[in-house]
Structure formats: structure tokens, C-alpha cells
C-alpha positions in Angstrom: 0.0 -0.2 -0.3 1.7 3.5 -1.3 1.1 6.1 1.7 3.0 8.8 0.0 6.2 10.2 -1.4 9.8 10.3 1.0 9.5 13.9 1.3 6.2 13.9 2.6 7.3 12.5 5.9 9.1 14.7 8.1 12.2 13.6 10.3 11.9 12.0 13.4 7.9 12.8 13.7 5.3 10.2 13.2 2.5 10.6 10.5 -0.7 8.6 10.8 -2.1 6.5 8.0 -5.0 4.6 7.2 -4.1 0.9 6.5 -6.8 -0.8 5.8 -8.8 -0.7 9.0 -6.0 0.2 11.4 -4.2 3.3 11.8 -0.5 3.0 11.5 2.1 5.3 12.4 5.1 6.2 10.0 8.2 7.2 11.5 10.8 8.8 9.3 14.2 8.5 11.3 16.9 9.8 9.1 16.9 7.6 6.0 14.7 4.9 7.6 11.5 4.0 8.2 9.2 2.2 10.7 5.7 1.6 10.8 3.5 0.7 13.6 0.0 -0.1 14.5 -1.3 2.6 16.7 -2.5 0.7 19.5 -0.1 0.1 22.6 -0.5 -3.6 24.5 -0.9 -2.1 27.7 -4.4 -0.4 27.4 -5.0 0.1 23.7 -3.6 3.8 23.7 -2.8 5.8 20.6 1.0 4.9 20.7 1.4 6.8 17.6 0.5 10.2 19.3 3.2 9.9 21.7 7.1 11.4 21.8 9.4 9.9 19.8 13.5 10.2 20.5 16.8 8.2 20.4 16.9 5.8 23.0 18.7 7.2 27.1 21.4 5.0 28.0 23.9 5.8 30.5 27.7 4.6 31.1 27.7 5.4 34.8 25.3 6.8 37.8 24.7 10.6 36.8 25.7 10.6 33.2 23.0 10.3 30.5 23.5 9.9 26.5 20.7 9.5 23.7 21.7 7.2 21.1 20.5 8.5 17.8 20.5 5.7 16.1 18.0 3.6 17.8 14.7 5.5 17.9 12.1 4.8 20.7 8.8 5.8 21.1 6.4 6.7 24.2 2.7 6.0 24.9 0.9 9.4 25.7 -1.2 7.9 28.4 1.7 6.2 30.4 4.7 6.4 29.1 5.3 3.2 28.0 8.5 3.1 25.9 9.1 1.1 22.8 11.9 0.8 20.5 11.4 0.7 16.8 14.1 -1.7 15.5 11.6 -4.5 16.7 8.8 -3.1 18.7 9.7 -4.4 22.3 9.1 -2.3 25.6 12.1 -1.0 26.7 11.4 -2.0 30.4 10.1 -5.6 29.5 11.0 -7.6 26.0 7.6 -9.7 26.6 5.3 -6.8 25.5 5.8 -5.3 22.1 3.7 -3.1 19.5 2.7 -4.5 16.9 5.1 -3.6 13.7 4.4 -3.6 10.1 6.6 -4.3 7.2 7.7 -0.8 5.3 10.0 -0.2 2.3 10.7 2.8 0.1 10.3 2.0 -3.9 11.2 4.7 -6.4 10.4 7.4 -3.9 7.5 6.3 -2.4 6.7 4.7 1.2 4.9 1.3 0.7 3.1 -0.5 4.0 3.0 -4.5 3.5 -0.3 -4.3 5.3 -1.3 -7.5 6.5 2.1 -9.0 6.9 4.2 -8.3 10.1 7.7 -7.2 10.7 8.5 -9.4 13.4 
């Protein structure tokens, strides 16, 4: 399913599109694209309306660094965070958002509706 030109997607912003009967958030993160069902596994909140950032980590107490290579999406309802490489929750890998396969072909963003990325 063609959801638009690459240029239609702003860097580090989620754009929600209708894919069949589901809302899917499409994120452009530099030259990569991620697509996630707009439903948090916690209480079915609109996860794609949350904050997107690089993953925070620390090498020692009191230090914090942002890993700009690893995008994270935080649900706006309760702050559950999910890494978008595989959709798993940061605090417990047994929880995950459902990812959708996405690709870029001839400058267009294509969702593979009905095919999970996992």
C-alpha cells in the first residue's frame, strides 16, 4: 500500500495513515522508516501520538547519553516506551507494539499491509 512520497514524511515525526481497518504510524528516522500499529499493548492507547526520541542510556551513575541510532516511541497515556527496531518495550521485552513491514520504492513509502515485521 503506497502511503506517500518520502518527502511527505518529516524526519523524526510520526505520521498516522489509514491502512485497511487499522491506523498505522509511519516514522521517518533519518534515512530509515518504521511503521507501527497505533495501539499500545498496555491499555490500547494511541501510541503513535506519543513522543519520539533516541534511546537514552548511561555508562555510569549520573551520566546520560542519547543513542540517535535507536528510535524510541513513548505512549502518551502512561509513558510505556518501545524501541522501533523490533517493537519491544524497553523495560520488559515480553511486551511489544505490532510493527508493519515498510519499504521505500522509487521514492515512495510502501506498507506491506497484512504482513507483520516480526
